[in-house]
C-alpha positions in Angstrom: -7.7 13.6 2.4 -10.1 13.2 5.2 -7.5 11.3 7.1 -5.2 14.1 6.7 -7.5 16.8 8.0 -8.3 14.5 10.9 -4.9 14.5 11.8 -4.3 17.9 11.3 -7.5 18.8 13.5 -6.5 16.3 16.2 -3.5 18.5 17.3 -5.4 21.6 17.7 -7.4 20.8 20.8 -9.6 24.1 20.7 -11.5 22.3 17.7 -14.6 20.9 18.7 -15.4 17.1 18.7 -18.2 17.7 16.0 -15.7 18.8 13.6 -13.6 15.5 13.8 -16.9 13.6 13.4 -17.5 15.3 10.2 -14.0 14.7 8.6 -14.0 11.1 9.9 -17.9 10.4 8.7 -16.7 9.3 5.3 -13.9 7.3 6.3 -15.5 5.5 9.3 -18.5 4.5 6.3 -15.8 3.3 3.8 -13.7 1.4 6.2 -11.9 -1.4 4.8 -11.9 -3.7 7.7 -13.1 -3.3 11.6 -9.5 -2.9 12.6 -9.2 0.4 10.6 -13.0 1.3 11.8 -11.5 1.3 15.4 -8.7 3.3 14.7 -10.9 5.8 13.2 -13.5 5.9 15.8 -10.4 6.0 18.5 -9.3 9.1 16.8 -12.3 11.1 17.5 -13.5 9.4 20.8 -13.8 11.8 23.7 -17.2 10.8 25.2 -18.2 7.4 27.1 -20.6 6.9 24.3 -17.8 6.9 21.8 -16.0 4.4 23.6 -18.7 2.2 24.1 -19.1 2.3 20.3 -15.4 1.2 20.0 -16.1 -1.5 22.6 -19.2 -3.0 20.8 -16.9 -3.4 17.5 -14.3 -5.0 19.3 -16.8 -7.3 21.1 -18.6 -8.3 17.9 -15.2 -9.1 16.3 -14.6 -11.4 19.5 -11.4 -9.2 20.5 -12.1 -9.3 24.4 -9.0 -7.9 25.8 -9.5 -4.7 23.4 -13.2 -4.8 24.4 -12.3 -4.5 28.2 -9.8 -1.6 27.5 -12.6 0.4 25.7 -15.2 -0.5 28.5 -12.9 0.8 31.1 -12.1 3.9 29.2 -16.0 4.5 28.9 -16.4 3.9 32.7 -13.9 6.1 33.7 -15.5 9.0 32.1 -18.9 8.1 32.9 -21.5 9.8 35.1 -23.4 7.8 37.7 -26.5 7.9 35.2 -24.2 6.7 32.3 -23.4 3.6 34.7 -26.7 2.7 35.3 -27.8 3.0 31.7 -25.1 0.9 30.7 -25.7 -1.8 33.1 -29.1 -1.9 32.0 -28.3 -2.3 28.3 -25.6 -4.9 29.0 -28.3 -6.8 31.4 -30.9 -6.4 28.3 -28.2 -7.7 25.8 -27.6 -10.4 27.5 -31.3 -11.5 28.1 -31.7 -11.2 24.4 -28.6 -13.0 23.4 -30.0 -16.0 25.6 -33.6 -15.8 24.0 -32.8 -15.9 20.4 
């Protein structure tokens, strides 16, 4: 039912993104696997932050090409401040992965 509602809302560009996120919430919470999670998140992704969330899921499952795709989508829509924050987050993540 939620999935049908999301698909219906997707064809209405005037609808706010919060409505899609609210409809997708239960589906995302109960996604059967990470691929389904990515599919659901991709439906509602509109901001660089959304694309980064998808990239993180792909990276955690060692899907490097998909990770690069979603990172590029995030990068293309990001402001200068977003890019700086992203670079810092990546550097911190790399440092922490080496320490532990």
